[in-house]
N, C-alpha and C positions, 0 to 999 in steps of 0.2 A: 084241229091240227094247225091251222093258220095262227090261232091265238097262242098255241104252245110255242111255235117257232118264233113269233114276235116277242114273247116273254123271254125266251132264251137270248134273242138278239139284244133286247134291252139290258139283260143281265151282263152280257159280254161287253156292251158299250160302257156300262157303269163301271165294270171291273177295269177296263182299259183306261177309263178316265181317272180312276183312283190311282192306278199304277203310274200314269204320266204325271199326275200331280205330286206323287211321292218322289218321282225322279227330279222334278223341278225343285222340290224342297231340299232334297239331298244335294243338288247342284248348287243351290243358293247357299247352303250351309258350308259346302266345300270352298266356295269362292269367298265367303265372309272371313275377314281378318280381325283378330283380336288386337288390343292395344299393345300387348307385350310382343306379339309377332311383328307389328309395324315398327316398334321401337328397336327390336333386334335387327331388322332389315336396314333401317336407317343408320344404326350404329355400325353395322358391317360395311355399308357403303362409305361412311365417314372414315373408318379405319383404313379402308382401301385407298381412299384419296390421300390420307396422311402418309401412308407408306409410299405412295407414288410421288409425293411432293416433298419440298423442304420447308416446313412451316416455321414461321417466326411469330412468336407470341408477343403482343404489345399490351402493356398495362396502362390504361388511361387514368389520369388523375384530374379531377375537377378543380379548376383554379379558384372558383368562388361559388357560393350557393346559388347565385342568380344566373350563372352560366353566361355572363356578359364579357365582352372583350376588354382588354386593358385594365383588368382588375385581378389582383392576386391576393388570396388569403393564406398566409403562411401556416396558420394554425390548422386550417382545414386540410391543406396539402400534407402537413406532417402527420395528422391523424390517419389519413388515407394510406400513406406509405407505411406507417407503423402497423396498422390493423391488417393490411393486405400481405404483410410478411416480406416486403421488399428489403428492408434493412436486415432482417434475419437471413434472407437469401444472400445478400452481399457479405454478411459476416461469415457465413459458411463458405462462400467462395473464396474469401480472403484467407481463411484458415488453411486452405489448400494451396494449390499452385494458381495464384490469381492471374499471373501473366503467362500467356502461351503465344510466343512470338516466333515466326520463322527465322531460320538462321540468318538469311540475308538482311532482313529488317533489323534484327537484333544487333548484328555487327555494324550496320550502317548508322544506327542511332548512338550506340555506346562505345564505339571504337576510340573516341577521343579521350576516354578516361584512362587508357593505358599509355605508358610512355612511348615516345616515338621509336626508340630503339627496339623495344619489344614488338611494337605494332608492325614494323617492317618484317620481322621474322614470322609473325602470325599471318600476315597477308600473303606471304610467299608460298604458303601451302597450296597444293593443287586443288583439292576438293573443298567444297563449302563446309562439309561436316568436319574435316580436319581443322579448318580455320576456326570454327566454332569451338571445337575441343581445346585448341591452344588458347583461345581467348578466355574460356572458362577457367583454365588452369592459371592464367595470369591475373584473374580478377581478385582473388584474396589479397594479394600484395597491393594491388591498386586501390582497393577499398579499405585497407588497413587504417588509414587516418580517420575513417568514418565509422569504424566498428567491424570491418572485415566482412567475410562471407562464410556463414556457418556451413558445415557439411550437410548436404541434403536439401539446402534451401534453393539450390540451382541445379537442375538435372537436364541432361540433353536427351532428346528423343530422336526419332528417325529424321525428322525434318524441322522440328521446333525446339525452342528453349523453354523449359518450364521453370518458372521462378516464383518464389513466395513474395509476399508483400514487403517484408523488411528489406530484402535484397533490392527490390525495385525502387524503394524509397532512397536507399543509399546510392544506387546507380543514377537515379535522376538528379540527386544532389551533387554527385561527382561530375555529372555531365554539365550541370549549370555552372559549377566552379570552373571547369575547363573552358566552357564557352565564354565566361567572363574574362578569363585569361587571354583568350584569343581576341576578345573585344578590346581589352586594354592595349594589346600589341597593335591592333589596327588603329586605335586612337593615337598611339605614340607615333606611328609612321605618318599618319595624316597631319598631326600637329607639326612634326619636323618638316614635312614637305611645305606646309603653309607658311611656316616661319622662314624657311630658306627662300621661298618665292617672294615673301614680303621684303626680305633683306635685299634681294636682287633688284626689286622695284625701287627700294629706297636708294640703292647705289646709283641707279640710273638717274634719279631725280636729284640726289644730293651731290653727286660727283662734279657737275658744272659749278655749283655754288661753292664747293670746296676749292675748286681750281681758281675761281675768281677771288676768293678770300686769300688764298695763298699768294696769288699775284699781287694783291693789294698789300699784304704784309711785306712781301719781298721788296716792293717799290718803296714802302715807308722805311724799311731797313736801310736800303741803299741811300735814300735821301738823308736819313739821319747820319749815316756814316760819312757822306760827302760834307755835310755841314760841320761835323765834328772834327774831321781830320784834315780837310782841305781849306777850311775858311777860319 
């Protein structure tokens, strides 16, 4: 009887050991992660961080194969920009609305291309959107000498002006011409001021000499007259 009980106890202990080892195997299998599950979890965390942040992607270009300072290889840089698709991205961006400028910045930069009479009427509007709308309506006439502004090349949004590349080129050229005109006016005023100041200085210096010369001439004249008529 004792041997029978001991054999039963040994069998029970063996079965319990096998069950516990199976549980440990199942637990280890449940805890183990595959490569795809780890990739999915890391990708999900990355997407969550991107949604929470405002990312800015920067494309780096190697200036030279040796990666040393103060050395630039133009051929290598051009190959990197071409192969990475930077030029293609710029071309696609330029084919659409390349410039997206807020109303205030747009008016502040390009308001000098419009004549002063119309500019006063444009700036008299109450809201910024109305001023931008009036300015956009006056642009075709202002840009007429440079090729005008085609319909659809400049569109107003809720808070920004969307313009295509040809319009921006003409606007920048018109602005440069207007700035050069103002520069010429400033130069004219300054040269006139400098000349008037120089003349005033010359008058202060020359006036006494002129007075002396006139006195000398008058004395010579009187002397000549006395000698001629009285002697």
